[in-house]
C-alpha atoms as a printed R data frame, in Angstrom:
   type eleno elety resid chain resno       x       y       z
1  ATOM     1    CA   MET     A     1  -3.539 -68.802 -51.616
2  ATOM     2    CA   ASN     A     2  -6.665 -67.242 -50.226
3  ATOM     3    CA   THR     A     3  -7.385 -63.706 -51.361
4  ATOM     4    CA   VAL     A     4  -9.702 -60.977 -50.115
5  ATOM     5    CA   ARG     A     5 -11.835 -58.340 -51.779
6  ATOM     6    CA   PRO     A     6 -10.912 -54.748 -50.894
7  ATOM     7    CA   ILE     A     7 -14.343 -53.706 -49.638
8  ATOM     8    CA   ASN     A     8 -15.411 -51.429 -46.807
9  ATOM     9    CA   ILE     A     9 -16.037 -53.264 -43.534
10 ATOM    10    CA   ALA     A    10 -17.494 -52.283 -40.181
11 ATOM    11    CA   SER     A    11 -14.852 -51.715 -37.523
12 ATOM    12    CA   PRO     A    12 -15.252 -54.249 -34.703
13 ATOM    13    CA   ILE     A    13 -13.998 -51.540 -32.330
14 ATOM    14    CA   THR     A    14 -16.425 -48.681 -33.030
15 ATOM    15    CA   GLY     A    15 -18.811 -50.011 -35.679
16 ATOM    16    CA   ASN     A    16 -17.909 -47.219 -38.123
17 ATOM    17    CA   ILE     A    17 -16.978 -48.014 -41.724
18 ATOM    18    CA   SER     A    18 -13.324 -48.870 -42.374
19 ATOM    19    CA   LYS     A    19 -11.940 -48.451 -45.906
20 ATOM    20    CA   PRO     A    20  -9.004 -50.632 -46.985
21 ATOM    21    CA   LYS     A    21  -5.561 -49.127 -47.531
22 ATOM    22    CA   ILE     A    22  -3.842 -50.835 -50.481
23 ATOM    23    CA   VAL     A    23  -0.202 -51.694 -49.708
24 ATOM    24    CA   THR     A    24   2.323 -53.031 -52.233
25 ATOM    25    CA   THR     A    25   5.593 -54.668 -51.152
26 ATOM    26    CA   GLU     A    26   8.360 -56.529 -52.968
27 ATOM    27    CA   ARG     A    27   9.823 -59.732 -51.514
28 ATOM    28    CA   ALA     A    28  11.815 -62.572 -53.095
29 ATOM    29    CA   GLY     A    29  11.284 -61.354 -56.662
30 ATOM    30    CA   LYS     A    30   7.520 -61.058 -56.279
31 ATOM    31    CA   ILE     A    31   5.254 -58.038 -55.843
32 ATOM    32    CA   TYR     A    32   2.605 -58.553 -53.153
33 ATOM    33    CA   THR     A    33  -0.490 -56.351 -53.068
34 ATOM    34    CA   GLU     A    34  -2.452 -56.429 -49.812
35 ATOM    35    CA   ALA     A    35  -5.412 -54.618 -48.294
36 ATOM    36    CA   HIS     A    36  -4.974 -53.359 -44.717
37 ATOM    37    CA   TRP     A    37  -7.931 -52.202 -42.636
38 ATOM    38    CA   TYR     A    38  -7.604 -49.787 -39.715
39 ATOM    39    CA   CYS     A    39 -10.278 -48.396 -37.398
40 ATOM    40    CA   PRO     A    40 -11.046 -44.864 -38.655
41 ATOM    41    CA   ASP     A    41 -11.593 -43.556 -35.115
42 ATOM    42    CA   SER     A    42  -8.873 -45.208 -33.022
43 ATOM    43    CA   GLY     A    43  -6.331 -45.970 -35.780
44 ATOM    44    CA   SER     A    44  -6.048 -49.540 -34.485
45 ATOM    45    CA   PHE     A    45  -5.172 -52.291 -36.957
46 ATOM    46    CA   ILE     A    46  -8.151 -54.534 -37.768
47 ATOM    47    CA   ARG     A    47  -6.974 -57.043 -40.394
48 ATOM    48    CA   LYS     A    48  -5.097 -57.531 -43.651
49 ATOM    49    CA   GLY     A    49  -5.530 -59.772 -46.652
50 ATOM    50    CA   LEU     A    50  -3.776 -60.674 -49.868
51 ATOM    51    CA   LEU     A    51  -5.070 -59.216 -53.130
52 ATOM    52    CA   SER     A    52  -2.475 -60.482 -55.610
53 ATOM    53    CA   VAL     A    53   1.065 -61.765 -56.147
54 ATOM    54    CA   VAL     A    54   2.896 -60.880 -59.364
55 ATOM    55    CA   ASP     A    55   6.262 -62.268 -60.476
56 ATOM    56    CA   LYS     A    56   8.488 -59.227 -60.941
57 ATOM    57    CA   LYS     A    57  10.554 -60.778 -63.732
58 ATOM    58    CA   THR     A    58   7.711 -62.074 -65.930
59 ATOM    59    CA   GLY     A    59   4.827 -59.854 -64.804
60 ATOM    60    CA   GLU     A    60   2.701 -63.003 -64.478
61 ATOM    61    CA   ASP     A    61   0.001 -63.128 -61.788
62 ATOM    62    CA   VAL     A    62   1.007 -66.060 -59.561
63 ATOM    63    CA   THR     A    63  -1.634 -65.555 -56.863
64 ATOM    64    CA   SER     A    64  -3.275 -68.931 -57.436
65 ATOM    65    CA   VAL     A    65   0.007 -70.867 -57.638
66 ATOM    66    CA   THR     A    66   0.737 -72.801 -54.450
67 ATOM    67    CA   GLY     A    67   3.972 -74.166 -53.100
């Protein structure tokens, strides 16, 4: 799985700096942590990316496991 770094990026809409919002969700026994970027001026969604995947039962980081 490809992951992203939660860094500030320039908004393609206004050019101002967009800080990532860290979002954690649980699906199929795994905890997914993602970074979501929104334009600070318009509130429009820019992009999202995966930070990590952790198995809820074992607590093991399974981000690099494919399949």
